[in-house]
C-alpha positions as CSV (number, residue, x, y, z in Angstrom):
1,M,3.2,-35.9,-45.4
2,E,1.6,-33.6,-48.2
3,T,0.7,-30.2,-48.0
4,K,-2.3,-28.2,-49.7
5,I,-1.8,-24.4,-49.9
6,E,-4.8,-22.1,-50.4
7,V,-4.3,-18.4,-50.6
8,K,-7.5,-16.6,-49.2
9,D,-8.2,-12.8,-48.9
10,N,-6.5,-12.2,-45.4
11,L,-4.7,-15.6,-44.8
12,I,-3.1,-18.7,-46.3
13,K,-4.6,-22.1,-45.5
14,V,-2.3,-24.9,-45.3
15,G,-3.7,-28.3,-45.4
16,I,-1.4,-30.9,-43.8
17,V,-2.0,-34.5,-45.0
18,G,-0.6,-37.6,-43.3
19,R,1.9,-38.0,-40.7
20,L,3.7,-34.9,-39.4
21,V,6.9,-36.5,-38.0
22,A,10.5,-35.7,-37.7
23,S,11.2,-37.1,-41.2
24,C,9.2,-34.2,-42.8
25,A,9.2,-31.7,-40.2
26,E,12.1,-29.5,-41.7
27,E,10.5,-29.5,-45.1
28,L,7.1,-28.3,-43.5
29,K,9.0,-25.6,-41.5
30,K,10.6,-24.2,-44.6
31,T,7.1,-24.3,-46.3
32,L,5.5,-22.5,-43.5
33,N,8.3,-19.9,-43.3
34,E,8.0,-19.1,-46.9
35,Q,4.1,-18.6,-46.5
36,V,4.3,-16.5,-43.4
37,A,6.5,-14.2,-45.4
38,K,3.9,-13.8,-47.9
39,C,1.1,-13.3,-45.1
40,P,1.4,-13.6,-41.6
41,N,-2.1,-15.1,-41.1
42,I,-1.8,-19.1,-41.1
43,L,-4.5,-21.2,-41.1
44,C,-3.5,-25.0,-40.7
45,D,-6.4,-27.3,-41.7
46,L,-5.5,-30.5,-39.9
47,S,-8.5,-32.6,-41.1
48,E,-6.4,-35.1,-42.8
49,M,-3.3,-35.1,-40.3
50,T,-3.2,-38.7,-39.1
51,H,-0.3,-38.5,-36.7
52,I,2.0,-36.0,-35.1
53,D,5.2,-36.2,-33.0
54,S,7.3,-33.7,-31.1
55,S,9.2,-32.5,-34.1
56,G,5.8,-31.8,-35.8
57,L,4.5,-30.0,-32.6
58,G,7.7,-28.0,-32.8
59,V,7.1,-26.8,-36.3
60,L,3.7,-25.6,-35.4
61,V,4.9,-23.7,-32.4
62,C,7.8,-22.1,-34.4
63,T,4.9,-21.1,-36.9
64,L,2.9,-19.6,-34.2
65,Q,5.9,-17.6,-33.1
66,A,6.8,-16.4,-36.6
67,C,3.1,-15.3,-37.3
68,K,3.1,-13.4,-33.8
69,T,6.4,-11.8,-34.7
70,A,5.2,-10.7,-38.2
71,G,2.2,-9.1,-36.8
72,G,-0.6,-12.0,-37.5
73,S,-1.5,-15.3,-36.0
74,C,-1.5,-19.0,-36.6
75,R,-4.8,-21.0,-36.1
76,L,-5.4,-24.7,-36.2
77,A,-8.7,-26.4,-37.4
78,C,-10.1,-29.7,-37.4
79,L,-7.8,-31.5,-35.1
80,Q,-8.3,-35.2,-35.3
81,P,-8.8,-37.5,-32.2
82,H,-5.3,-39.2,-32.5
83,P,-3.2,-36.2,-32.8
84,R,-5.3,-34.3,-30.3
85,I,-4.1,-36.7,-27.7
86,V,-0.4,-35.5,-28.2
87,F,-1.7,-32.0,-27.9
88,D,-3.4,-32.8,-24.7
89,I,-0.5,-34.7,-23.2
90,T,2.1,-32.0,-23.9
91,K,-0.5,-29.3,-23.1
92,V,0.5,-27.6,-26.4
93,F,-3.4,-26.9,-27.1
94,R,-3.0,-23.9,-24.6
95,V,-0.8,-21.9,-27.1
96,F,-3.0,-22.3,-29.9
97,D,-6.5,-21.1,-31.1
98,I,-8.1,-24.3,-32.4
99,Y,-11.4,-24.6,-34.0
100,D,-13.6,-27.4,-34.7
101,T,-14.2,-26.3,-38.4
102,V,-12.1,-24.6,-41.0
103,E,-14.9,-22.1,-41.3
104,A,-15.0,-21.0,-37.7
105,A,-11.3,-20.5,-38.0
106,E,-11.5,-18.3,-41.0
107,K,-14.3,-16.5,-39.5
108,A,-11.8,-15.7,-36.5
109,F,-9.4,-14.0,-38.8
110,A,-11.9,-11.5,-40.1
């Protein structure tokens, strides 16, 4: 897994590339916590995320909670078909604002 971080006006965009699984979950959690400390509005671009497991879901939920605690929000964009199955089976999609495009998610922060 790789991350791409881009600081925008009122948010931080974090692109997740590859497989978000147990072996890299703690590393991503640390990275996201560092970003939330800088800005409580996080946009996760999932257009290049190919797989997610329960550990990865846990990281995203923890990030959502951290953002809310800090007075911001965490939004997801471009959830791909294979990872979407995991979100659907676990019903985690109910707790996130998920957008079809990064642009739509960015506008929601405005």
